Every structure is written in C-alpha cells, then in structure tokens.
TIMIVEX-109219 format. One record per residue (C-alpha): residue in one letter; x, y, z. Coordinates in pm, 1 decimal, always signed. Each point is the difference from the previous one (the first is absolute). Example, Ala and Ser with C-alpha at 12.3 -4.5 7.8 and 13.67 -1.06 7.14 Angstrom:
! TIMIVEX-109219
- A / +1230.0 / -450.0 / +780.0
- S / +137.0 / +344.0 / -66.0
***
This chain:
! TIMIVEX-109219
- M / +0.0 / +0.0 / +0.0
- D / +141.6 / +332.9 / -103.5
- L / -48.7 / +285.9 / +247.7
- Y / +148.4 / +284.2 / -203.8
- W / -325.2 / +200.3 / +20.8
- I / +3.1 / -8.2 / +387.0
- T / +358.6 / +120.4 / +39.5
- P / -74.6 / +375.1 / -44.1
- Y / -257.5 / -17.2 / +281.6
- I / +214.2 / -181.1 / +257.0
- G / +227.0 / +299.8 / +71.1
- P / -281.0 / +244.1 / +90.5
- A / -180.0 / -269.2 / +200.3
- V / +310.4 / -65.1 / +209.2
- I / +49.2 / +372.7 / +54.2
- A / -366.2 / +42.4 / +97.4
- A / +23.8 / -290.5 / +243.6
- G / +315.8 / +147.3 / +153.1
- V / -156.3 / +343.8 / +38.2
- S / -313.1 / -155.9 / +145.6
- G / +210.5 / -190.3 / +252.8
- I / +190.8 / +313.6 / +100.3
- V / -323.3 / +197.5 / +41.4
- S / -149.6 / -282.8 / +207.7
- I / +302.5 / -13.0 / +228.0
- A / -1.6 / +380.1 / +39.1
- G / -371.6 / -10.6 / +83.6
- F / +59.9 / -274.5 / +254.7
- I / +277.8 / +199.9 / +167.7
- V / -204.0 / +322.2 / +9.0
- S / -304.8 / -185.3 / +130.7
- G / +204.5 / -167.8 / +273.9
- R / +160.8 / +323.3 / +113.4
- T / -333.4 / +180.8 / -2.0
- A / -162.0 / -274.6 / +206.0
- Q / +288.3 / +5.5 / +245.8
- H / -19.6 / +380.7 / +32.0
- I / -376.6 / -7.7 / +56.3
- H / +38.3 / -279.0 / +257.0
- T / +269.1 / +197.2 / +185.3
- E / -220.0 / +310.2 / +8.5
- K / -296.6 / -205.4 / +119.9
- L / +204.4 / -152.7 / +282.3
- A / +121.5 / +343.7 / +108.7
- F / -354.9 / +137.9 / -6.4
- D / -133.6 / -298.8 / +193.6
- G / +274.7 / +45.5 / +259.6
- K / -89.3 / +365.7 / +47.6
- Q / -369.7 / -82.6 / +22.8
- T / +67.8 / -270.7 / +258.7
- E / +208.1 / +240.9 / +207.2
- R / -270.2 / +268.7 / -16.1
- R / -268.0 / -252.3 / +92.7
- A / +200.7 / -129.0 / +296.8
- T / +57.8 / +354.8 / +122.7
- A / -370.7 / +81.9 / -34.4
- E / -101.7 / -319.1 / +181.1
- I / +240.5 / +74.6 / +285.8
- A / -141.8 / +351.7 / +32.8
- L / -354.1 / -139.4 / -4.7
- V / +79.8 / -257.3 / +268.7
- E / +161.1 / +266.0 / +218.5
- H / -300.4 / +230.7 / -49.9
- R / -243.8 / -279.6 / +79.9
- A / +200.8 / -102.5 / +308.5
- A / -1.2 / +358.0 / +128.0
- H / -377.6 / +20.2 / -39.4
- D / -48.0 / -339.3 / +164.9
- M / +211.6 / +111.6 / +295.6
- A / -199.0 / +324.9 / +34.6
- L / -325.9 / -193.5 / -18.1
- A / +118.9 / -249.6 / +262.7
- E / +109.1 / +280.5 / +232.7
- R / -336.6 / +174.8 / -46.0
- K / -184.9 / -325.5 / +71.6
- I / +200.0 / -56.0 / +318.1
- A / -74.2 / +354.4 / +115.8
- L / -371.4 / -39.2 / -74.7
- D / -10.0 / -339.7 / +174.5
- Q / +162.0 / +156.5 / +306.6
- E / -252.4 / +284.3 / -3.8
- L / -283.6 / -250.9 / -31.5
- A / +135.4 / -198.3 / +295.0
- V / +18.7 / +316.8 / +210.9
- W / -352.6 / +96.7 / -103.2
- Q / -134.2 / -348.0 / +84.9
- R / +159.0 / +14.7 / +347.6
- R / -185.9 / +321.7 / +78.6
***
C-alpha cells in the first residue's frame, strides 16, 4: 500500500498534536496553581473566622456569667429579705 498522499498531512498533524500537548500541560499547571492559591486563601479566611468566632464566644460566655452572678446575688438578697419578712 502506497501512502504518498498521506505524507504531506503527517507533519502538520504532529505539530498540532505537540502544540495541543503543550497547551494541555500549561492549562494543567495554571489550574493547579490557581486551585492551590484559592485553597490557601480559603484556609487563611477560615482561620481568621474561627479566631473571631472563638473571641466572640468567649466574650459572650463572660457576659452571660456576669449576668448569672448578678442574678444569683439578687436572688440571695431577695431570699434573705423574704426570710426576715417571714420572721416578723
């Protein structure tokens, strides 16, 4: 079988395949770096959010504890007044 009519098309096909491979590899590298950059930014953001949430929760617990203590002290004072009133 004589393939003389295919020979002129083999050169451009090989070049096109090579260029396609190079473009695919470049796309893979860019995609990987972009994904890594986005992941790094997301981790940093999540870390900051976690820190802010922990700080807010600590402040809320301290605020709640202060109010609970004030309420307990008020209850004790009212119970003492009630006991004095009942003794009269």
